[in-house]
Steps between C-alpha positions, in 0.01 A plus 500: 500500500780744588675427170175569313450834681861601431468421129178699477649796685794535257298449183471802271171681536449558129211304363637490147150499355456872464356585164616794295404833650482368855746634752740276686478489880817712516346767277177504701683532833731769360200697370336476843823610672531799266136596557537478877823703486325774307212507749726508805454823699791728574647514848317735734748789534453570871872488572622698199610862525229620260216359710274786602157573643353504150577126474262400780209616713566824687463350846746216443866501602485814711796532732403552863674762717731229640623422147316169461208395283160401636486131586268410211727686258795298631313175438401618153862582417605153616233341282608712204855374549371141492291576191801649321715195587228269368467695174879500452517124563219440251674714237829317555331159476315591181817629335687188616230274357513678165878463488480132599247429225735662247790293637699798625509375861458161662143431609504456876250280680307814601482621141398154382220491759389841375514376139284198584254714698464740205417205274206399717 
């Protein structure tokens, strides 16, 4: 049983029966990765020098007399940091997947799992 599972896991995923005009799994996954990359939002610029009060609601991120932010603003800033890290990781993974499909980098197990998930 283990031998059977190993053989199936290393088999190529191309069906070979694609008729003319149909896209290969690699082309479909690459198209999806490109589409997702294009739809990816920009980082929220809360920590950049150009960030100003026109970028958010007027009552957010007001500095208190002691030099600190209100507690909810602090939590929001922490969540924005997490959001930005997530978006950056997603961008990096999508670019890595596109490069791996083209053969420019080795496809890691994480990228392969992403490839398989995009096929489903």
